[in-house]
C-alpha positions as CSV (number, residue, x, y, z in Angstrom):
1,X,0.0,0.0,0.0
2,X,1.4,3.4,-1.0
3,X,2.1,6.0,1.7
4,X,-0.4,8.4,0.2
5,X,-3.1,5.7,0.2
6,X,-2.3,4.8,3.8
7,X,-2.5,8.5,4.8
8,X,-5.8,9.0,2.9
9,X,-7.3,6.0,4.8
10,X,-6.1,7.5,8.1
11,X,-7.7,10.8,7.1
12,X,-11.0,9.1,6.5
13,X,-10.8,7.2,9.8
14,X,-9.8,10.4,11.8
15,X,-12.7,12.3,10.1
16,X,-15.2,9.7,11.2
17,X,-13.7,9.5,14.7
18,X,-13.8,13.2,15.1
19,X,-17.5,13.3,14.1
20,X,-18.2,10.5,16.6
21,X,-16.4,12.3,19.4
22,X,-18.1,15.6,18.5
23,X,-21.5,14.0,18.8
24,X,-20.5,12.4,22.1
25,X,-19.2,15.8,23.4
26,X,-22.5,17.4,22.4
27,X,-24.5,14.8,24.4
28,X,-22.1,15.3,27.4
29,X,-22.5,19.0,27.2
30,X,-26.3,18.7,27.2
31,X,-26.0,16.3,30.2
32,X,-23.8,18.8,32.1
33,X,-26.4,21.5,31.4
34,X,-29.3,19.3,32.7
35,X,-27.3,18.4,35.8
36,X,-26.4,22.1,36.4
37,X,-30.2,23.0,36.2
38,X,-31.1,20.1,38.6
39,X,-28.4,21.2,41.1
40,X,-29.7,24.8,41.0
41,X,-33.2,23.5,41.6
42,X,-32.1,21.4,44.6
43,X,-30.1,24.3,45.9
44,X,-33.2,26.5,45.7
45,X,-35.2,23.8,47.5
46,X,-32.5,23.6,50.2
47,X,-32.6,27.3,50.8
48,X,-36.4,27.3,50.9
49,X,-36.3,24.5,53.5
50,X,-33.7,26.4,55.6
51,X,-36.0,29.5,55.5
52,X,-39.1,27.4,56.4
53,X,-37.3,26.0,59.4
54,X,-36.7,29.5,60.7
55,X,-40.4,30.5,60.4
56,X,-43.2,29.9,62.8
57,X,-46.6,28.4,62.0
58,X,-49.0,30.9,60.2
59,X,-46.0,33.0,59.0
60,X,-46.5,34.5,55.6
61,X,-44.1,33.4,52.8
62,X,-43.9,33.9,49.1
63,X,-43.8,30.5,47.4
64,X,-42.6,30.1,43.8
65,X,-45.3,28.8,41.4
66,X,-43.1,28.8,38.3
67,X,-42.1,31.2,35.6
68,X,-40.7,33.7,38.1
69,X,-44.2,34.0,39.8
70,X,-44.9,33.7,43.5
71,X,-47.9,33.4,45.7
72,X,-48.3,34.6,49.3
73,X,-49.2,31.7,51.7
74,X,-49.4,31.1,55.4
75,X,-47.5,28.2,56.8
76,X,-49.9,25.8,58.3
77,X,-47.4,23.2,59.4
78,X,-43.6,23.6,59.3
79,X,-42.9,20.2,60.7
80,X,-43.9,18.1,57.6
81,X,-42.7,18.3,54.0
82,X,-43.9,16.3,51.0
83,X,-40.8,15.0,49.2
84,X,-40.8,13.6,45.7
85,X,-39.2,10.2,45.7
86,X,-39.2,9.7,41.9
87,X,-41.6,8.0,39.5
88,X,-44.4,10.2,40.6
89,X,-44.2,8.9,44.2
90,X,-44.1,11.4,47.1
91,X,-43.7,10.8,50.8
92,X,-44.3,13.0,53.9
93,X,-41.1,13.6,55.8
94,X,-40.1,15.7,58.7
95,X,-38.3,18.9,57.9
96,X,-34.9,17.5,58.9
97,X,-35.5,14.4,56.9
98,X,-36.4,16.4,53.8
99,X,-33.3,18.6,54.2
100,X,-31.2,15.4,54.4
101,X,-32.8,14.0,51.2
102,X,-32.2,17.2,49.3
103,X,-28.6,17.3,50.6
104,X,-28.0,13.7,49.6
105,X,-29.4,14.3,46.1
106,X,-27.4,17.4,45.6
107,X,-24.2,15.6,46.6
108,X,-25.0,12.7,44.1
109,X,-25.7,15.2,41.3
110,X,-22.6,17.1,42.0
111,X,-20.5,13.9,41.7
112,X,-22.3,13.0,38.5
113,X,-21.8,16.6,37.2
114,X,-18.1,16.4,38.0
115,X,-17.8,13.1,36.2
116,X,-19.6,14.3,33.1
117,X,-17.4,17.4,33.0
118,X,-14.3,15.2,33.3
119,X,-15.6,13.0,30.4
120,X,-16.3,16.1,28.3
121,X,-12.8,17.4,29.0
122,X,-11.3,14.1,27.9
123,X,-13.4,13.9,24.8
124,X,-12.5,17.5,23.9
125,X,-8.8,16.8,24.3
126,X,-9.1,13.7,22.1
127,X,-10.9,15.8,19.5
128,X,-8.1,18.4,19.5
129,X,-5.5,15.6,19.2
130,X,-7.3,14.1,16.3
131,X,-7.8,17.4,14.6
132,X,-4.1,18.2,14.9
133,X,-3.2,14.8,13.5
134,X,-5.7,15.3,10.7
135,X,-4.3,18.7,9.8
136,X,-0.8,17.2,9.7
137,X,-1.9,14.4,7.4
138,X,-3.9,16.7,5.1
139,X,-0.9,19.1,4.8
140,X,1.3,16.1,4.0
141,X,-1.1,14.9,1.4
142,X,-1.3,18.3,-0.3
143,X,2.5,18.7,-0.3
144,X,2.9,15.2,-1.8
145,X,0.5,16.0,-4.6
146,X,2.2,19.2,-5.6
């Protein structure tokens, strides 16, 4: 096999590999974004639980209802919190238990987030290496044909 033919084959392989890694990087980037949003949501929940813990029964609070909108409510019972457990299942928990659940979920998501970012960084590095190698090969092929 001629050197030019071998280099052309490597160029094709690297091009396909780069496309694959770019798609993987895009998926990882989306995952990191979703994890960031979930962590922010849990952080907001944690802050809200901290504030509820400081309030007395019948205290007035503004509760978010979505879209940047709030409703004024009076706290009827600050001892119990309904916590989503996943798959549409919710359970009543004490305030300290609810805070612990939120904290644990946040820690798990932060670990997953860090892992996804690390994977993204590794994929990005591999893409850069492949692009550099591809550029070198293409330059060599062009010079060989002139």
